PQR file with spaces between the fields and no chain letter, atoms N, CA, C, O and H, PARSE charges and radii, in Angstrom:
ATOM       1  N    GLU     1      -5.634   -5.843  -19.722 -0.4000 1.5000
ATOM       2  CA   GLU     1      -5.346   -5.082  -18.233 -0.0000 2.0000
ATOM       3  C    GLU     1      -5.098   -5.808  -17.103  0.5500 1.7000
ATOM       4  O    GLU     1      -5.736   -6.846  -16.928 -0.5500 1.4000
ATOM       5  N    PRO     2      -4.626   -5.599  -16.639 -0.5600 1.5000
ATOM       6  CA   PRO     2      -4.360   -6.292  -15.003  0.2800 2.0000
ATOM       7  C    PRO     2      -6.165   -5.641  -14.290  0.5500 1.7000
ATOM       8  O    PRO     2      -6.869   -4.640  -14.421 -0.5500 1.4000
ATOM       9  N    THR     3      -6.213   -7.005  -13.515 -0.4000 1.5000
ATOM      10  CA   THR     3      -7.235   -6.945  -12.491 -0.0000 2.0000
ATOM      11  C    THR     3      -6.956   -6.372  -11.267  0.5500 1.7000
ATOM      12  O    THR     3      -7.453   -5.364  -10.765 -0.5500 1.4000
ATOM      13  H    THR     3      -5.641   -7.818  -13.409  0.4000 1.0000
ATOM      14  N    HIS     4      -5.654   -7.519  -10.605 -0.4000 1.5000
ATOM      15  CA   HIS     4      -5.858   -6.808   -9.862 -0.0000 2.0000
ATOM      16  C    HIS     4      -4.160   -6.561   -9.612  0.5500 1.7000
ATOM      17  O    HIS     4      -3.499   -6.679  -10.644 -0.5500 1.4000
ATOM      18  H    HIS     4      -5.251   -8.338  -11.012  0.4000 1.0000
ATOM      19  N    ILE     5      -3.189   -6.147   -8.041 -0.4000 1.5000
ATOM      20  CA   ILE     5      -2.260   -5.490   -7.757 -0.0000 2.0000
ATOM      21  C    ILE     5      -2.050   -6.232   -6.838  0.5500 1.7000
ATOM      22  O    ILE     5      -3.069   -6.232   -6.146 -0.5500 1.4000
ATOM      23  H    ILE     5      -3.726   -6.051   -7.203  0.4000 1.0000
ATOM      24  N    PHE     6      -1.219   -6.953   -6.370 -0.4000 1.5000
ATOM      25  CA   PHE     6      -0.866   -7.464   -4.865 -0.0000 2.0000
ATOM      26  C    PHE     6       0.507   -6.706   -4.752  0.5500 1.7000
ATOM      27  O    PHE     6       1.352   -6.474   -5.617 -0.5500 1.4000
ATOM      28  H    PHE     6      -0.391   -6.953   -6.931  0.4000 1.0000
ATOM      29  N    VAL     7       0.450   -6.307   -3.045 -0.4000 1.5000
ATOM      30  CA   VAL     7       1.520   -5.514   -2.399 -0.0000 2.0000
ATOM      31  C    VAL     7       1.610   -6.002   -1.191  0.5500 1.7000
ATOM      32  O    VAL     7       0.677   -5.914   -0.392 -0.5500 1.4000
ATOM      33  H    VAL     7      -0.237   -6.496   -2.343  0.4000 1.0000
ATOM      34  N    MET     8       3.076   -6.740   -0.836 -0.4000 1.5000
ATOM      35  CA   MET     8       3.561   -6.988    0.401 -0.0000 2.0000
ATOM      36  C    MET     8       4.595   -6.206    0.804  0.5500 1.7000
ATOM      37  O    MET     8       5.653   -6.242    0.175 -0.5500 1.4000
ATOM      38  H    MET     8       3.834   -6.810   -1.484  0.4000 1.0000
ATOM      39  N    SER     9       4.425   -5.325    1.995 -0.4000 1.5000
ATOM      40  CA   SER     9       6.192   -4.211    2.003 -0.0000 2.0000
ATOM      41  C    SER     9       5.439   -4.018    3.316  0.5500 1.7000
ATOM      42  O    SER     9       4.327   -4.307    3.758 -0.5500 1.4000
ATOM      43  H    SER     9       3.566   -5.296    2.506  0.4000 1.0000
ATOM      44  N    ASP    10       6.768   -3.274    3.828 -0.4000 1.5000
ATOM      45  CA   ASP    10       6.520   -2.640    5.263 -0.0000 2.0000
ATOM      46  C    ASP    10       5.870   -1.306    5.299  0.5500 1.7000
ATOM      47  O    ASP    10       5.323   -0.761    6.257 -0.5500 1.4000
ATOM      48  H    ASP    10       7.672   -3.039    3.469  0.4000 1.0000
ATOM      49  N    GLY    11       6.015   -0.912    4.186 -0.4000 1.5000
ATOM      50  CA   GLY    11       5.279    0.348    3.480 -0.0000 2.0000
ATOM      51  C    GLY    11       6.010    1.739    3.495  0.5500 1.7000
ATOM      52  O    GLY    11       5.495    2.857    3.521 -0.5500 1.4000
ATOM      53  H    GLY    11       6.460   -1.354    3.407  0.4000 1.0000
ATOM      54  N    GLU    12       7.251    1.415    3.474 -0.4000 1.5000
ATOM      55  CA   GLU    12       8.693    3.134    3.931 -0.0000 2.0000
ATOM      56  C    GLU    12       9.210    2.644    3.048  0.5500 1.7000
ATOM      57  O    GLU    12      10.042    1.744    2.933 -0.5500 1.4000
ATOM      58  H    GLU    12       7.669    0.507    3.453  0.4000 1.0000
ATOM      59  N    PRO    13       8.463    3.543    2.102 -0.5600 1.5000
ATOM      60  CA   PRO    13       9.703    4.258    0.493  0.2800 2.0000
ATOM      61  C    PRO    13      11.158    5.150    0.710  0.5500 1.7000
ATOM      62  O    PRO    13      11.520    6.262    1.092 -0.5500 1.4000
ATOM      63  N    THR    14      11.661    4.023    0.256 -0.4000 1.5000
ATOM      64  CA   THR    14      13.017    4.777    0.425 -0.0000 2.0000
ATOM      65  C    THR    14      14.129    4.831   -0.946  0.5500 1.7000
ATOM      66  O    THR    14      15.336    4.615   -1.048 -0.5500 1.4000
ATOM      67  H    THR    14      11.368    3.119   -0.055  0.4000 1.0000
ATOM      68  N    GLU    15      13.169    5.191   -1.810 -0.4000 1.5000
ATOM      69  CA   GLU    15      13.888    5.293   -2.914 -0.0000 2.0000
ATOM      70  C    GLU    15      12.266    5.832   -4.032  0.5500 1.7000
ATOM      71  O    GLU    15      11.114    5.447   -3.833 -0.5500 1.4000
ATOM      72  H    GLU    15      12.188    5.367   -1.727  0.4000 1.0000
ATOM      73  N    GLY    16      12.825    6.948   -5.332 -0.4000 1.5000
ATOM      74  CA   GLY    16      12.011    7.347   -5.791 -0.0000 2.0000
ATOM      75  C    GLY    16      11.615    8.292   -5.015  0.5500 1.7000
ATOM      76  O    GLY    16      12.258    9.154   -4.416 -0.5500 1.4000
ATOM      77  H    GLY    16      13.761    7.261   -5.494  0.4000 1.0000
ATOM      78  N    ILE    17       9.526    7.878   -5.110 -0.4000 1.5000
ATOM      79  CA   ILE    17       8.336    8.467   -4.524 -0.0000 2.0000
ATOM      80  C    ILE    17       8.618    8.538   -3.314  0.5500 1.7000
ATOM      81  O    ILE    17       8.370    7.433   -2.831 -0.5500 1.4000
ATOM      82  H    ILE    17       9.004    7.178   -5.596  0.4000 1.0000
ATOM      83  N    THR    18       9.082    9.366   -2.385 -0.4000 1.5000
ATOM      84  CA   THR    18       9.025    8.850   -0.521 -0.0000 2.0000
ATOM      85  C    THR    18       7.809    9.123   -0.216  0.5500 1.7000
ATOM      86  O    THR    18       7.069    8.343    0.384 -0.5500 1.4000
ATOM      87  H    THR    18       9.284   10.263   -2.778  0.4000 1.0000
ATOM      88  N    ASN    19       7.415   10.545   -0.703 -0.4000 1.5000
ATOM      89  CA   ASN    19       6.449   11.636    0.084 -0.0000 2.0000
ATOM      90  C    ASN    19       4.733   10.907   -0.079  0.5500 1.7000
ATOM      91  O    ASN    19       4.254   10.700   -1.194 -0.5500 1.4000
ATOM      92  H    ASN    19       8.015   11.179   -1.191  0.4000 1.0000
ATOM      93  N    PHE    20       4.130   10.654    0.949 -0.4000 1.5000
ATOM      94  CA   PHE    20       3.558    9.863    1.294 -0.0000 2.0000
ATOM      95  C    PHE    20       2.056   10.221    0.447  0.5500 1.7000
ATOM      96  O    PHE    20       1.348    9.334   -0.030 -0.5500 1.4000
ATOM      97  H    PHE    20       4.518   10.822    1.855  0.4000 1.0000
ATOM      98  N    ASP    21       1.817   11.328    0.389 -0.4000 1.5000
ATOM      99  CA   ASP    21       0.617   12.094   -0.425 -0.0000 2.0000
ATOM     100  C    ASP    21       1.554   11.733   -2.261  0.5500 1.7000
ATOM     101  O    ASP    21       1.136   11.126   -3.247 -0.5500 1.4000
ATOM     102  H    ASP    21       2.392   12.049    0.776  0.4000 1.0000
ATOM     103  N    GLU    22       2.157   12.053   -2.144 -0.4000 1.5000
ATOM     104  CA   GLU    22       2.725   11.973   -3.244 -0.0000 2.0000
ATOM     105  C    GLU    22       2.424   10.695   -3.884  0.5500 1.7000
ATOM     106  O    GLU    22       1.487   10.509   -4.660 -0.5500 1.4000
ATOM     107  H    GLU    22       2.497   12.546   -1.343  0.4000 1.0000
ATOM     108  N    LEU    23       3.378    9.731   -3.465 -0.4000 1.5000
ATOM     109  CA   LEU    23       2.977    8.491   -3.485 -0.0000 2.0000
ATOM     110  C    LEU    23       1.834    8.307   -4.058  0.5500 1.7000
ATOM     111  O    LEU    23       1.614    8.357   -5.268 -0.5500 1.4000
ATOM     112  H    LEU    23       4.139    9.882   -2.835  0.4000 1.0000
ATOM     113  N    ARG    24       0.699    7.980   -2.773 -0.4000 1.5000
ATOM     114  CA   ARG    24      -0.987    8.083   -3.588 -0.0000 2.0000
ATOM     115  C    ARG    24      -1.438    8.531   -4.261  0.5500 1.7000
ATOM     116  O    ARG    24      -2.569    8.124   -4.525 -0.5500 1.4000
ATOM     117  H    ARG    24       0.878    7.940   -1.790  0.4000 1.0000
ATOM     118  N    THR    25      -0.773    9.922   -5.178 -0.4000 1.5000
ATOM     119  CA   THR    25      -1.517    9.794   -5.747 -0.0000 2.0000
ATOM     120  C    THR    25      -0.942    9.828   -7.396  0.5500 1.7000
ATOM     121  O    THR    25      -1.342   10.338   -8.443 -0.5500 1.4000
ATOM     122  H    THR    25       0.146   10.253   -4.963  0.4000 1.0000
ATOM     123  N    PHE    26      -0.093    9.210   -7.094 -0.4000 1.5000
ATOM     124  CA   PHE    26       0.948    8.669   -8.346 -0.0000 2.0000
ATOM     125  C    PHE    26       0.277    7.212   -8.370  0.5500 1.7000
ATOM     126  O    PHE    26      -0.157    7.010   -9.504 -0.5500 1.4000
ATOM     127  H    PHE    26       0.232    8.795   -6.244  0.4000 1.0000
ATOM     128  N    VAL    27       0.057    6.196   -7.568 -0.4000 1.5000
ATOM     129  CA   VAL    27      -0.169    5.575   -8.136 -0.0000 2.0000
ATOM     130  C    VAL    27      -2.328    5.603   -7.800  0.5500 1.7000
ATOM     131  O    VAL    27      -2.889    4.525   -7.995 -0.5500 1.4000
ATOM     132  H    VAL    27       0.409    6.361   -6.647  0.4000 1.0000
ATOM     133  N    ARG    28      -2.851    6.311   -7.536 -0.4000 1.5000
ATOM     134  CA   ARG    28      -4.285    6.464   -8.401 -0.0000 2.0000
ATOM     135  C    ARG    28      -4.275    6.625   -9.542  0.5500 1.7000
ATOM     136  O    ARG    28      -5.034    6.093  -10.352 -0.5500 1.4000
ATOM     137  H    ARG    28      -2.395    7.187   -7.377  0.4000 1.0000
ATOM     138  N    THR    29      -3.200    7.570   -9.813 -0.4000 1.5000
ATOM     139  CA   THR    29      -3.593    7.961  -11.210 -0.0000 2.0000
ATOM     140  C    THR    29      -2.920    6.852  -12.370  0.5500 1.7000
ATOM     141  O    THR    29      -3.495    6.645  -13.438 -0.5500 1.4000
ATOM     142  H    THR    29      -2.583    8.003   -9.155  0.4000 1.0000
ATOM     143  N    ARG    30      -1.841    6.292  -12.061 -0.4000 1.5000
ATOM     144  CA   ARG    30      -1.330    5.145  -12.986 -0.0000 2.0000
ATOM     145  C    ARG    30      -1.944    4.026  -13.131  0.5500 1.7000
ATOM     146  O    ARG    30      -1.694    3.101  -13.904 -0.5500 1.4000
ATOM     147  H    ARG    30      -1.374    6.460  -11.193  0.4000 1.0000
ATOM     148  N    ASN    31      -2.878    4.156  -12.246 -0.4000 1.5000
ATOM     149  CA   ASN    31      -3.824    2.367  -12.501 -0.0000 2.0000
ATOM     150  C    ASN    31      -5.309    3.053  -12.615  0.5500 1.7000
ATOM     151  O    ASN    31      -6.351    2.982  -11.964 -0.5500 1.4000
ATOM     152  H    ASN    31      -3.080    4.907  -11.618  0.4000 1.0000
ATOM     153  N    ALA    32      -4.630    4.125  -14.394 -0.4000 1.5000
ATOM     154  CA   ALA    32      -6.281    3.774  -15.040 -0.0000 2.0000
ATOM     155  C    ALA    32      -6.846    2.719  -15.451  0.5500 1.7000
ATOM     156  O    ALA    32      -7.938    3.023  -15.930 -0.5500 1.4000
ATOM     157  H    ALA    32      -3.784    4.183  -14.924  0.4000 1.0000
ATOM     158  N    GLY    33      -6.559    1.116  -15.531 -0.4000 1.5000
ATOM     159  CA   GLY    33      -7.211    0.092  -15.538 -0.0000 2.0000
ATOM     160  C    GLY    33      -8.312   -0.152  -14.280  0.5500 1.7000
ATOM     161  O    GLY    33      -9.323   -0.793  -13.992 -0.5500 1.4000
ATOM     162  H    GLY    33      -5.671    0.869  -15.142  0.4000 1.0000
ATOM     163  N    ARG    34      -7.808    0.372  -13.999 -0.4000 1.5000
ATOM     164  CA   ARG    34      -8.713    0.353  -12.235 -0.0000 2.0000
ATOM     165  C    ARG    34      -8.516   -0.978  -11.446  0.5500 1.7000
ATOM     166  O    ARG    34      -9.505   -1.445  -10.882 -0.5500 1.4000
ATOM     167  H    ARG    34      -6.986    0.892  -14.233  0.4000 1.0000
ATOM     168  N    ALA    35      -7.689   -1.426  -11.387 -0.4000 1.5000
ATOM     169  CA   ALA    35      -6.773   -3.041  -10.507 -0.0000 2.0000
ATOM     170  C    ALA    35      -7.234   -2.708   -9.209  0.5500 1.7000
ATOM     171  O    ALA    35      -6.953   -1.716   -8.536 -0.5500 1.4000
ATOM     172  H    ALA    35      -6.886   -1.046  -11.845  0.4000 1.0000
ATOM     173  N    GLN    36      -8.055   -3.764   -8.913 -0.4000 1.5000
ATOM     174  CA   GLN    36      -8.135   -3.536   -7.209 -0.0000 2.0000
ATOM     175  C    GLN    36      -6.592   -3.895   -6.508  0.5500 1.7000
ATOM     176  O    GLN    36      -6.093   -4.951   -6.120 -0.5500 1.4000
ATOM     177  H    GLN    36      -8.283   -4.570   -9.459  0.4000 1.0000
ATOM     178  N    VAL    37      -6.221   -2.820   -6.539 -0.4000 1.5000
ATOM     179  CA   VAL    37      -4.747   -3.003   -5.199 -0.0000 2.0000
ATOM     180  C    VAL    37      -4.932   -3.709   -3.970  0.5500 1.7000
ATOM     181  O    VAL    37      -5.314   -2.975   -3.059 -0.5500 1.4000
ATOM     182  H    VAL    37      -6.627   -1.962   -6.855  0.4000 1.0000
ATOM     183  N    LEU    38      -4.720   -5.360   -3.556 -0.4000 1.5000
ATOM     184  CA   LEU    38      -4.718   -5.244   -2.284 -0.0000 2.0000
ATOM     185  C    LEU    38      -3.468   -5.413   -1.193  0.5500 1.7000
ATOM     186  O    LEU    38      -2.892   -6.351   -1.745 -0.5500 1.4000
ATOM     187  H    LEU    38      -4.410   -5.956   -4.296  0.4000 1.0000
ATOM     188  N    ALA    39      -3.022   -5.253   -0.534 -0.4000 1.5000
ATOM     189  CA   ALA    39      -2.529   -4.537    0.095 -0.0000 2.0000
ATOM     190  C    ALA    39      -2.225   -5.425    1.834  0.5500 1.7000
ATOM     191  O    ALA    39      -3.005   -5.400    2.786 -0.5500 1.4000
ATOM     192  H    ALA    39      -3.490   -4.491   -0.086  0.4000 1.0000
ATOM     193  N    MET    40      -0.128   -6.516    1.736 -0.4000 1.5000
ATOM     194  CA   MET    40      -0.736   -6.458    2.959 -0.0000 2.0000
ATOM     195  C    MET    40       0.686   -5.587    3.766  0.5500 1.7000
ATOM     196  O    MET    40       1.584   -5.492    2.929 -0.5500 1.4000
ATOM     197  H    MET    40       0.505   -6.536    0.962  0.4000 1.0000
ATOM     198  N    ALA    41       1.017   -5.081    4.850 -0.4000 1.5000
ATOM     199  CA   ALA    41       1.529   -4.412    5.990 -0.0000 2.0000
ATOM     200  C    ALA    41       2.574   -5.489    6.849  0.5500 1.7000
ATOM     201  O    ALA    41       2.256   -5.824    7.990 -0.5500 1.4000
ATOM     202  H    ALA    41       0.288   -5.159    5.529  0.4000 1.0000
ATOM     203  N    VAL    42       3.952   -6.050    6.161 -0.4000 1.5000
ATOM     204  CA   VAL    42       4.768   -6.907    7.365 -0.0000 2.0000
ATOM     205  C    VAL    42       5.497   -6.004    8.462  0.5500 1.7000
ATOM     206  O    VAL    42       5.750   -4.822    8.230 -0.5500 1.4000
ATOM     207  H    VAL    42       4.210   -5.778    5.234  0.4000 1.0000
ATOM     208  N    GLY    43       5.725   -6.442    9.315 -0.4000 1.5000
ATOM     209  CA   GLY    43       6.053   -5.432   10.722 -0.0000 2.0000
ATOM     210  C    GLY    43       5.742   -6.222   12.061  0.5500 1.7000
ATOM     211  O    GLY    43       5.025   -7.148   12.439 -0.5500 1.4000
ATOM     212  H    GLY    43       5.519   -7.402    9.503  0.4000 1.0000
ATOM     213  N    GLN    44       6.866   -5.168   12.662 -0.4000 1.5000
ATOM     214  CA   GLN    44       6.864   -6.187   14.240 -0.0000 2.0000
ATOM     215  C    GLN    44       6.127   -4.927   15.165  0.5500 1.7000
ATOM     216  O    GLN    44       6.426   -3.737   15.056 -0.5500 1.4000
ATOM     217  H    GLN    44       7.448   -4.416   12.355  0.4000 1.0000
ATOM     218  N    GLY    45       5.238   -5.410   15.969 -0.4000 1.5000
ATOM     219  CA   GLY    45       4.581   -4.282   16.838 -0.0000 2.0000
ATOM     220  C    GLY    45       3.526   -3.721   16.093  0.5500 1.7000
ATOM     221  O    GLY    45       2.987   -4.141   15.069 -0.5500 1.4000
ATOM     222  H    GLY    45       4.995   -6.376   16.058  0.4000 1.0000
ATOM     223  N    LYS    46       3.255   -2.435   16.943 -0.4000 1.5000
ATOM     224  CA   LYS    46       1.998   -1.646   16.680 -0.0000 2.0000
ATOM     225  C    LYS    46       2.096   -1.157   15.351  0.5500 1.7000
ATOM     226  O    LYS    46       3.084   -0.519   14.988 -0.5500 1.4000
ATOM     227  H    LYS    46       3.693   -2.094   17.774  0.4000 1.0000
ATOM     228  N    LYS    47       0.774   -1.509   14.308 -0.4000 1.5000
ATOM     229  CA   LYS    47       0.964   -0.467   13.130 -0.0000 2.0000
ATOM     230  C    LYS    47       1.624    0.849   13.056  0.5500 1.7000
ATOM     231  O    LYS    47       1.298    1.939   13.526 -0.5500 1.4000
ATOM     232  H    LYS    47      -0.028   -2.028   14.603  0.4000 1.0000
ATOM     233  N    PHE    48       2.402    0.561   12.510 -0.4000 1.5000
ATOM     234  CA   PHE    48       3.309    2.191   11.867 -0.0000 2.0000
ATOM     235  C    PHE    48       3.004    2.578   10.607  0.5500 1.7000
ATOM     236  O    PHE    48       2.270    2.047    9.773 -0.5500 1.4000
ATOM     237  H    PHE    48       2.667   -0.324   12.128  0.4000 1.0000
ATOM     238  N    LYS    49       3.865    3.892   10.552 -0.4000 1.5000
ATOM     239  CA   LYS    49       3.568    4.889    9.671 -0.0000 2.0000
ATOM     240  C    LYS    49       2.981    4.248    7.815  0.5500 1.7000
ATOM     241  O    LYS    49       2.073    4.568    7.048 -0.5500 1.4000
ATOM     242  H    LYS    49       4.460    4.324   11.229  0.4000 1.0000
ATOM     243  N    GLY    50       4.450    2.936    7.781 -0.4000 1.5000
ATOM     244  CA   GLY    50       4.287    2.039    6.548 -0.0000 2.0000
ATOM     245  C    GLY    50       2.514    2.037    6.374  0.5500 1.7000
ATOM     246  O    GLY    50       1.710    2.517    5.575 -0.5500 1.4000
ATOM     247  H    GLY    50       5.188    2.676    8.404  0.4000 1.0000
ATOM     248  N    ALA    51       2.463    1.340    7.411 -0.4000 1.5000
ATOM     249  CA   ALA    51       1.412    0.460    7.106 -0.0000 2.0000
ATOM     250  C    ALA    51       0.077    1.383    6.496  0.5500 1.7000
ATOM     251  O    ALA    51      -0.809    0.958    5.755 -0.5500 1.4000
ATOM     252  H    ALA    51       3.116    0.950    8.061  0.4000 1.0000
ATOM     253  N    THR    52       0.233    2.872    7.083 -0.4000 1.5000
ATOM     254  CA   THR    52      -1.157    3.811    7.149 -0.0000 2.0000
ATOM     255  C    THR    52      -0.961    3.794    5.327  0.5500 1.7000
ATOM     256  O    THR    52      -1.924    3.648    4.574 -0.5500 1.4000
ATOM     257  H    THR    52       0.953    3.218    7.685  0.4000 1.0000
ATOM     258  N    LEU    53       0.198    3.941    4.942 -0.4000 1.5000
ATOM     259  CA   LEU    53       0.293    4.224    3.466 -0.0000 2.0000
ATOM     260  C    LEU    53      -0.064    3.100    2.759  0.5500 1.7000
ATOM     261  O    LEU    53      -0.696    3.416    1.751 -0.5500 1.4000
ATOM     262  H    LEU    53       0.980    4.060    5.554  0.4000 1.0000
ATOM     263  N    LEU    54       0.068    2.065    2.867 -0.4000 1.5000
ATOM     264  CA   LEU    54      -0.052    0.782    2.354 -0.0000 2.0000
ATOM     265  C    LEU    54      -1.867    1.073    2.486  0.5500 1.7000
ATOM     266  O    LEU    54      -2.489    1.463    1.498 -0.5500 1.4000
ATOM     267  H    LEU    54       0.582    1.809    3.686  0.4000 1.0000
ATOM     268  N    GLU    55      -2.662    0.784    4.030 -0.4000 1.5000
ATOM     269  CA   GLU    55      -3.442    0.772    3.595 -0.0000 2.0000
ATOM     270  C    GLU    55      -4.566    1.849    2.762  0.5500 1.7000
ATOM     271  O    GLU    55      -5.690    1.633    2.309 -0.5500 1.4000
ATOM     272  H    GLU    55      -2.157    0.467    4.832  0.4000 1.0000
ATOM     273  N    SER    56      -3.668    3.154    2.793 -0.4000 1.5000
ATOM     274  CA   SER    56      -4.507    4.013    2.164 -0.0000 2.0000
ATOM     275  C    SER    56      -4.605    3.929    0.502  0.5500 1.7000
ATOM     276  O    SER    56      -5.632    4.307   -0.062 -0.5500 1.4000
ATOM     277  H    SER    56      -2.755    3.330    3.161  0.4000 1.0000
ATOM     278  N    ILE    57      -3.137    3.254   -0.464 -0.4000 1.5000
ATOM     279  CA   ILE    57      -3.108    2.780   -1.502 -0.0000 2.0000
ATOM     280  C    ILE    57      -4.342    1.526   -1.509  0.5500 1.7000
ATOM     281  O    ILE    57      -4.633    1.058   -2.610 -0.5500 1.4000
ATOM     282  H    ILE    57      -2.303    2.946   -0.006  0.4000 1.0000
ATOM     283  N    ALA    58      -4.882    1.126   -0.572 -0.4000 1.5000
ATOM     284  CA   ALA    58      -5.817    0.004   -1.095 -0.0000 2.0000
ATOM     285  C    ALA    58      -6.723    0.259   -1.306  0.5500 1.7000
ATOM     286  O    ALA    58      -7.343   -0.159   -2.283 -0.5500 1.4000
ATOM     287  H    ALA    58      -4.645    1.507    0.322  0.4000 1.0000
ATOM     288  N    GLU    59      -7.269    1.271   -0.225 -0.4000 1.5000
ATOM     289  CA   GLU    59      -8.742    1.968    0.036 -0.0000 2.0000
ATOM     290  C    GLU    59      -8.668    3.494   -1.486  0.5500 1.7000
ATOM     291  O    GLU    59      -9.738    4.096   -1.572 -0.5500 1.4000
ATOM     292  H    GLU    59      -6.765    1.611    0.569  0.4000 1.0000
ATOM     293  N    ASP    60      -8.266    3.671   -1.847 -0.4000 1.5000
ATOM     294  CA   ASP    60      -8.084    4.126   -2.719 -0.0000 2.0000
ATOM     295  C    ASP    60      -8.470    3.979   -4.141  0.5500 1.7000
ATOM     296  O    ASP    60      -9.065    4.713   -4.930 -0.5500 1.4000
ATOM     297  H    ASP    60      -7.396    3.182   -1.777  0.4000 1.0000
ATOM     298  N    ASN    61      -7.775    2.424   -4.244 -0.4000 1.5000
ATOM     299  CA   ASN    61      -8.385    2.246   -5.401 -0.0000 2.0000
ATOM     300  C    ASN    61      -8.845    0.152   -5.295  0.5500 1.7000
ATOM     301  O    ASN    61      -8.448   -0.964   -5.631 -0.5500 1.4000
ATOM     302  H    ASN    61      -7.291    1.828   -3.604  0.4000 1.0000
ATOM     303  N    ALA    62     -10.097    1.007   -4.457 -0.4000 1.5000
ATOM     304  CA   ALA    62     -11.206   -0.705   -4.230 -0.0000 2.0000
ATOM     305  C    ALA    62     -10.563   -1.858   -4.136  0.5500 1.7000
ATOM     306  O    ALA    62     -10.787   -2.885   -4.776 -0.5500 1.4000
ATOM     307  H    ALA    62     -10.419    1.914   -4.183  0.4000 1.0000
ATOM     308  N    GLY    63      -9.301   -1.563   -2.865 -0.4000 1.5000
ATOM     309  CA   GLY    63      -8.669   -2.895   -2.760 -0.0000 2.0000
ATOM     310  C    GLY    63      -8.757   -2.937   -1.738  0.5500 1.7000
ATOM     311  O    GLY    63      -9.404   -1.993   -1.285 -0.5500 1.4000
ATOM     312  H    GLY    63      -9.119   -0.729   -2.345  0.4000 1.0000
ATOM     313  N    LYS    64      -8.253   -3.914   -0.734 -0.4000 1.5000
ATOM     314  CA   LYS    64      -8.197   -4.790    0.654 -0.0000 2.0000
ATOM     315  C    LYS    64      -7.044   -4.555    1.287  0.5500 1.7000
ATOM     316  O    LYS    64      -6.098   -4.838    0.552 -0.5500 1.4000
ATOM     317  H    LYS    64      -7.727   -4.681   -1.102  0.4000 1.0000
ATOM     318  N    PHE    65      -6.639   -4.069    2.577 -0.4000 1.5000
ATOM     319  CA   PHE    65      -5.568   -4.395    3.148 -0.0000 2.0000
ATOM     320  C    PHE    65      -5.406   -5.316    4.735  0.5500 1.7000
ATOM     321  O    PHE    65      -6.179   -5.612    5.646 -0.5500 1.4000
ATOM     322  H    PHE    65      -7.407   -3.839    3.175  0.4000 1.0000
ATOM     323  N    SER    66      -4.256   -5.493    4.500 -0.4000 1.5000
ATOM     324  CA   SER    66      -4.039   -6.539    5.813 -0.0000 2.0000
ATOM     325  C    SER    66      -2.990   -6.360    6.405  0.5500 1.7000
ATOM     326  O    SER    66      -2.054   -6.512    5.621 -0.5500 1.4000
ATOM     327  H    SER    66      -3.628   -5.252    3.760  0.4000 1.0000
ATOM     328  N    TYR    67      -2.588   -6.054    7.637 -0.4000 1.5000
ATOM     329  CA   TYR    67      -1.104   -6.388    8.548 -0.0000 2.0000
ATOM     330  C    TYR    67      -1.170   -7.500    9.143  0.5500 1.7000
ATOM     331  O    TYR    67      -1.970   -8.160    9.807 -0.5500 1.4000
ATOM     332  H    TYR    67      -3.349   -5.931    8.275  0.4000 1.0000
ATOM     333  N    VAL    68      -0.179   -7.549    8.761 -0.4000 1.5000
ATOM     334  CA   VAL    68       1.148   -8.812   10.038 -0.0000 2.0000
ATOM     335  C    VAL    68       1.706   -8.777   10.591  0.5500 1.7000
ATOM     336  O    VAL    68       2.860   -8.629   10.190 -0.5500 1.4000
ATOM     337  H    VAL    68       0.470   -7.013    8.221  0.4000 1.0000
ATOM     338  N    ASP    69       1.430   -8.885   12.220 -0.4000 1.5000
ATOM     339  CA   ASP    69       2.178   -9.002   13.047 -0.0000 2.0000
ATOM     340  C    ASP    69       3.171   -9.984   13.332  0.5500 1.7000
ATOM     341  O    ASP    69       3.065  -11.031   13.971 -0.5500 1.4000
ATOM     342  H    ASP    69       0.492   -9.005   12.546  0.4000 1.0000
ATOM     343  N    LEU    70       4.684   -9.207   12.446 -0.4000 1.5000
ATOM     344  CA   LEU    70       5.379  -10.618   12.931 -0.0000 2.0000
ATOM     345  C    LEU    70       6.201  -10.982   14.528  0.5500 1.7000
ATOM     346  O    LEU    70       6.959  -11.868   14.924 -0.5500 1.4000
ATOM     347  H    LEU    70       4.770   -8.356   11.927  0.4000 1.0000
ATOM     348  N    SER    71       5.699  -10.019   15.002 -0.4000 1.5000
ATOM     349  CA   SER    71       6.532   -9.818   16.833 -0.0000 2.0000
ATOM     350  C    SER    71       5.232  -10.641   17.481  0.5500 1.7000
ATOM     351  O    SER    71       4.799  -10.266   18.570 -0.5500 1.4000
ATOM     352  H    SER    71       5.083   -9.299   14.680  0.4000 1.0000
ATOM     353  N    ARG    72       4.663  -11.688   16.841 -0.4000 1.5000
ATOM     354  CA   ARG    72       3.667  -12.565   17.788 -0.0000 2.0000
ATOM     355  C    ARG    72       4.466  -13.637   17.380  0.5500 1.7000
ATOM     356  O    ARG    72       4.229  -14.774   17.789 -0.5500 1.4000
ATOM     357  H    ARG    72       5.014  -11.993   15.956  0.4000 1.0000
């Protein structure tokens, strides 16, 4: 059983499940082993919608969230 899941993304789903609420529910139910999700959003400028999704997924799964602003 994995203990950690690492995600680095812009948080904008483009294939498969693209609805944010459905995606959060999918991850929460599939993470039956309760691995900690550590998510990092990568983007330019102010926080964006995809960052909110990644932050929520991390929060739902006892994880941590970070945002890297590439415009700096």
